VMD Tcl script that draws the C-alpha trace (Angstrom):
set ca {
  {-14.01 -84.04 -88.95}
  {-16.86 -87.00 -88.36}
  {-17.60 -88.12 -85.19}
  {-18.61 -90.98 -83.10}
  {-19.35 -92.13 -79.52}
  {-18.90 -95.57 -78.77}
  {-20.52 -96.92 -75.30}
  {-18.72 -99.60 -73.58}
  {-20.09 -101.98 -70.84}
  {-18.09 -103.60 -68.47}
  {-18.23 -104.87 -64.76}
  {-21.71 -102.39 -64.75}
  {-19.68 -99.45 -66.07}
  {-20.56 -97.59 -68.60}
  {-17.34 -95.86 -69.77}
  {-16.92 -93.26 -73.29}
  {-14.46 -93.69 -75.64}
  {-13.52 -90.65 -77.58}
  {-12.90 -91.75 -81.08}
  {-11.85 -90.11 -84.36}
  {-11.59 -86.49 -83.27}
  {-15.11 -86.13 -81.56}
  {-15.23 -82.13 -81.00}
  {-17.43 -81.51 -78.13}
  {-17.90 -78.04 -79.18}
  {-19.64 -78.95 -82.38}
  {-21.92 -81.53 -80.53}
  {-22.92 -79.49 -78.19}
  {-23.71 -76.60 -80.59}
  {-25.81 -78.96 -83.08}
  {-27.85 -80.42 -79.50}
  {-28.55 -76.04 -79.18}
  {-29.82 -76.02 -82.18}
  {-32.09 -78.53 -82.05}
  {-33.67 -76.64 -79.11}
  {-33.56 -73.81 -80.36}
  {-35.51 -75.22 -83.24}
  {-37.50 -76.77 -81.08}
  {-38.57 -73.30 -79.30}
  {-39.11 -71.66 -82.79}
  {-41.39 -74.32 -84.32}
  {-43.36 -74.38 -80.85}
  {-43.69 -70.41 -81.02}
  {-45.50 -71.52 -84.52}
  {-47.90 -73.50 -82.99}
  {-48.55 -70.77 -80.58}
  {-48.39 -68.03 -83.25}
  {-51.20 -70.23 -84.91}
  {-52.80 -69.87 -81.49}
  {-52.75 -66.41 -81.85}
  {-53.57 -66.05 -85.32}
  {-56.86 -68.37 -84.03}
  {-58.12 -65.91 -81.60}
  {-57.19 -62.97 -83.79}
  {-61.00 -63.94 -85.56}
  {-62.51 -62.38 -82.56}
  {-61.19 -58.92 -83.88}
  {-62.07 -59.80 -88.31}
  {-64.73 -61.48 -87.48}
  {-68.32 -61.85 -85.61}
  {-69.10 -65.19 -86.98}
  {-66.39 -66.97 -89.05}
  {-67.48 -69.32 -91.23}
  {-67.94 -72.97 -89.17}
  {-67.03 -75.14 -92.49}
  {-63.77 -73.72 -93.03}
  {-63.37 -73.93 -89.22}
  {-64.89 -78.21 -88.97}
  {-62.89 -78.55 -92.03}
  {-59.42 -77.35 -90.19}
  {-60.00 -79.32 -87.26}
  {-61.08 -82.31 -89.36}
  {-57.12 -82.41 -90.91}
  {-55.71 -81.18 -87.81}
  {-56.88 -85.15 -86.67}
  {-56.07 -86.50 -89.46}
  {-52.56 -85.13 -89.28}
  {-52.29 -85.69 -86.23}
  {-53.01 -89.56 -85.69}
  {-51.01 -90.12 -88.81}
  {-48.22 -88.59 -86.93}
  {-48.87 -90.25 -83.35}
  {-47.78 -93.42 -85.69}
  {-45.28 -92.17 -88.11}
  {-44.03 -89.79 -86.88}
  {-43.49 -90.72 -82.88}
  {-44.88 -94.26 -82.24}
  {-42.71 -96.24 -85.31}
  {-39.37 -94.39 -83.93}
  {-40.40 -94.98 -80.63}
  {-40.47 -98.96 -81.35}
  {-37.29 -98.84 -83.00}
  {-35.16 -96.51 -81.16}
  {-36.51 -99.01 -78.24}
  {-35.55 -102.16 -79.53}
  {-32.20 -100.74 -80.21}
  {-31.36 -99.13 -76.91}
  {-33.58 -100.54 -73.57}
  {-33.62 -103.77 -72.21}
  {-37.16 -104.67 -71.96}
  {-39.58 -105.77 -75.10}
  {-40.45 -102.63 -77.20}
  {-44.03 -103.46 -77.24}
  {-43.92 -103.01 -73.30}
  {-41.78 -99.47 -73.79}
  {-44.07 -98.22 -76.73}
  {-47.90 -99.45 -75.05}
  {-46.64 -98.08 -71.69}
  {-45.93 -94.68 -73.25}
  {-48.94 -94.21 -75.11}
  {-50.94 -94.85 -72.19}
  {-49.45 -92.73 -70.06}
  {-50.21 -89.82 -72.62}
  {-53.82 -90.91 -72.75}
  {-54.04 -91.32 -69.75}
  {-52.96 -88.55 -68.44}
  {-54.99 -86.35 -70.79}
  {-58.22 -88.29 -69.45}
  {-56.72 -87.09 -65.97}
  {-56.53 -83.41 -66.54}
  {-59.70 -83.74 -68.32}
  {-61.12 -85.17 -65.36}
  {-59.53 -82.78 -63.30}
  {-61.38 -79.47 -65.47}
  {-64.55 -81.21 -65.11}
  {-64.13 -82.14 -61.34}
  {-63.23 -78.35 -60.66}
  {-66.31 -77.31 -62.80}
  {-69.26 -79.58 -61.31}
  {-67.58 -77.92 -57.46}
  {-68.49 -75.05 -58.80}
  {-72.14 -75.51 -60.06}
  {-72.44 -77.36 -56.51}
  {-71.34 -73.90 -54.66}
  {-73.39 -71.71 -56.98}
  {-70.51 -70.31 -58.04}
  {-70.73 -71.52 -61.84}
  {-72.59 -68.03 -63.03}
  {-69.21 -66.00 -61.92}
  {-68.27 -65.03 -65.47}
  {-64.42 -64.48 -64.49}
  {-64.87 -68.63 -63.26}
  {-65.98 -69.55 -67.00}
  {-63.13 -67.87 -68.61}
  {-60.57 -69.66 -66.35}
  {-62.49 -73.46 -66.65}
  {-62.11 -72.75 -70.68}
  {-58.55 -71.21 -70.24}
  {-57.56 -74.15 -68.49}
  {-58.81 -76.67 -70.70}
  {-57.34 -75.92 -73.57}
  {-54.06 -75.35 -71.25}
  {-53.68 -78.42 -70.22}
  {-54.77 -79.62 -74.20}
  {-51.52 -78.01 -75.12}
  {-49.22 -79.05 -72.65}
  {-47.90 -82.61 -74.63}
  {-49.02 -80.88 -77.72}
  {-45.45 -78.85 -77.10}
  {-43.71 -81.68 -76.05}
  {-44.61 -83.86 -78.82}
  {-43.24 -81.16 -80.94}
  {-39.98 -80.59 -78.69}
  {-39.88 -84.54 -79.08}
  {-39.44 -84.82 -82.72}
  {-37.23 -82.20 -82.67}
  {-35.56 -84.08 -80.34}
  {-35.38 -87.71 -81.66}
  {-32.90 -85.36 -84.44}
  {-29.82 -85.51 -81.31}
  {-29.18 -88.91 -82.23}
  {-28.04 -88.86 -85.79}
  {-27.26 -86.33 -88.72}
  {-29.76 -83.41 -88.95}
  {-31.01 -83.87 -93.42}
  {-33.29 -81.37 -94.66}
  {-35.86 -84.81 -94.83}
  {-35.24 -85.51 -91.02}
  {-36.06 -82.00 -90.16}
  {-38.77 -81.99 -92.89}
  {-40.48 -84.73 -90.71}
  {-40.44 -82.61 -87.56}
  {-41.43 -79.81 -88.54}
  {-44.75 -81.59 -90.48}
  {-45.85 -82.70 -87.07}
  {-45.87 -78.82 -85.48}
  {-47.85 -78.11 -89.04}
  {-50.10 -80.28 -87.65}
  {-50.80 -79.26 -84.41}
  {-50.41 -75.56 -85.16}
  {-53.42 -76.15 -87.70}
  {-55.43 -77.40 -85.00}
  {-54.47 -74.29 -82.77}
  {-55.84 -72.18 -85.25}
  {-59.76 -73.27 -84.23}
  {-58.79 -73.45 -80.69}
  {-57.75 -69.94 -80.03}
  {-60.79 -69.01 -82.08}
  {-63.01 -71.86 -79.43}
  {-61.33 -69.61 -76.58}
  {-61.61 -65.56 -78.21}
  {-65.23 -66.26 -79.78}
  {-67.02 -66.90 -77.00}
  {-65.36 -64.27 -74.40}
  {-66.96 -61.73 -77.28}
  {-70.41 -62.95 -76.83}
  {-69.69 -62.76 -72.86}
  {-69.40 -59.37 -73.51}
  {-65.71 -58.81 -73.36}
  {-63.78 -56.46 -75.40}
  {-62.34 -57.73 -78.26}
  {-59.01 -57.06 -77.00}
  {-59.02 -58.92 -74.24}
  {-61.07 -62.28 -76.23}
  {-58.10 -61.85 -77.95}
  {-55.50 -61.72 -75.38}
  {-57.46 -64.73 -73.45}
  {-57.48 -66.74 -76.09}
  {-53.98 -66.86 -77.07}
  {-52.82 -66.75 -73.63}
  {-53.90 -70.69 -73.93}
  {-50.99 -71.90 -76.44}
  {-48.56 -69.75 -74.68}
  {-47.35 -72.75 -72.56}
  {-46.14 -74.78 -76.02}
  {-42.84 -73.28 -76.43}
  {-42.13 -74.13 -72.90}
  {-43.40 -77.97 -73.18}
  {-41.30 -77.92 -76.20}
  {-38.05 -76.99 -75.01}
  {-38.86 -79.24 -71.96}
  {-39.30 -82.23 -74.53}
  {-36.43 -81.47 -76.75}
  {-34.04 -81.06 -73.77}
  {-35.39 -84.92 -72.05}
  {-34.86 -86.01 -75.43}
  {-31.28 -84.35 -75.76}
  {-30.11 -85.15 -72.33}
  {-32.18 -88.23 -71.08}
  {-32.13 -90.79 -74.06}
  {-33.06 -93.38 -72.12}
  {-36.50 -91.62 -71.92}
  {-36.78 -91.13 -75.49}
  {-38.64 -94.16 -76.48}
  {-40.97 -93.44 -73.37}
  {-41.43 -89.35 -74.77}
  {-42.49 -90.35 -78.06}
  {-44.94 -92.91 -77.98}
  {-46.28 -90.63 -74.19}
  {-46.41 -87.94 -76.93}
  {-48.61 -90.11 -79.27}
  {-50.94 -91.19 -76.52}
  {-51.75 -87.69 -75.58}
  {-52.03 -87.11 -79.44}
  {-54.40 -89.51 -80.46}
  {-56.61 -89.28 -77.18}
  {-57.00 -85.12 -78.26}
  {-58.19 -85.87 -81.72}
  {-60.00 -89.04 -80.70}
  {-62.11 -87.41 -78.10}
  {-61.65 -83.86 -78.80}
  {-61.02 -82.98 -82.69}
  {-63.32 -85.77 -84.28}
  {-66.38 -85.00 -82.22}
  {-66.39 -81.16 -82.71}
  {-65.64 -80.61 -86.13}
  {-68.89 -83.83 -86.86}
  {-71.19 -81.48 -84.99}
  {-73.23 -79.93 -87.35}
  {-75.14 -81.98 -89.90}
  {-75.39 -82.97 -93.47}
  {-72.99 -80.83 -96.01}
  {-70.23 -80.32 -93.19}
  {-70.28 -83.05 -91.44}
  {-69.06 -84.53 -94.54}
  {-66.32 -81.61 -95.70}
  {-65.09 -82.16 -92.02}
  {-64.83 -86.25 -92.88}
  {-62.82 -85.83 -95.55}
  {-60.52 -82.82 -93.50}
  {-59.82 -85.70 -91.32}
  {-58.55 -88.02 -94.41}
  {-57.03 -85.56 -96.11}
  {-55.01 -84.42 -93.36}
  {-54.19 -88.11 -92.16}
  {-53.14 -88.44 -96.32}
  {-50.69 -85.18 -96.42}
  {-48.86 -86.67 -93.28}
  {-48.98 -90.27 -94.37}
  {-47.09 -88.86 -97.93}
  {-44.78 -86.87 -96.23}
  {-43.96 -89.17 -93.33}
  {-42.92 -92.08 -95.32}
  {-41.60 -90.10 -98.69}
  {-38.92 -88.89 -96.35}
  {-38.52 -91.28 -93.75}
}
mol new
graphics top color blue
foreach p $ca { graphics top sphere $p radius 0.5 }
foreach p [lrange $ca 0 end-1] q [lrange $ca 1 end] { graphics top cylinder $p $q radius 0.2 }
display resetview
């Protein structure tokens, strides 16, 4: 049965008219399914973090060229997804539903997302500087906390991005193409989570921690993503007015992570490895662009 929800504004009051047999149970079930999809997707990104952290169990020194390519590929995916899967829908949503000009909505959310990531980095850096000033930076436990905290802070907006992408499905029919578009964002974030997990667990192993403890702390940094994913989906579904801001916020956070963290990190090697990482960026951007345009 086709359902429609019509909104009528009169005397500054909004009333909702039930037309064509609107079925509340069906709609609630649909929205619950979207939140479950977001949870499953972010559990998947967490699993890839854990998979990356498991490198400490199987390898002493994983191939750096492969890690660089994967990180570059993830950066390309995130840059493409930031526009086609997040900013473009945010602008369209703002045009359709907001009295504020769409470009202001998108710019506000985008800058807020980037500033959130910048502030997160500053908090971690200031805390580390204070520890150095107090002469406590040599404490092994302190270094571990700072490392895990830094990556955990990055994972919050990434989880929100996945959740908001799935929450966007609540505004229409859930088609395989629309669902695959949201899944592609989760895949891109999951790919960059793999080297992040290894970036935590491998240094811990070199510090003298056991393989088990190194793996545990490595995957711990990704546990926040399912929580942020469910929160992002719920906000997008139940507070539709903030959806354009949430989408552009996620885009700003992803761009900053890609440009400030992933690209410099994958390019740190010289010569052939740097060129391979560049090809990873181009490949990731191309794949995500094709998927978004083809499914859009």
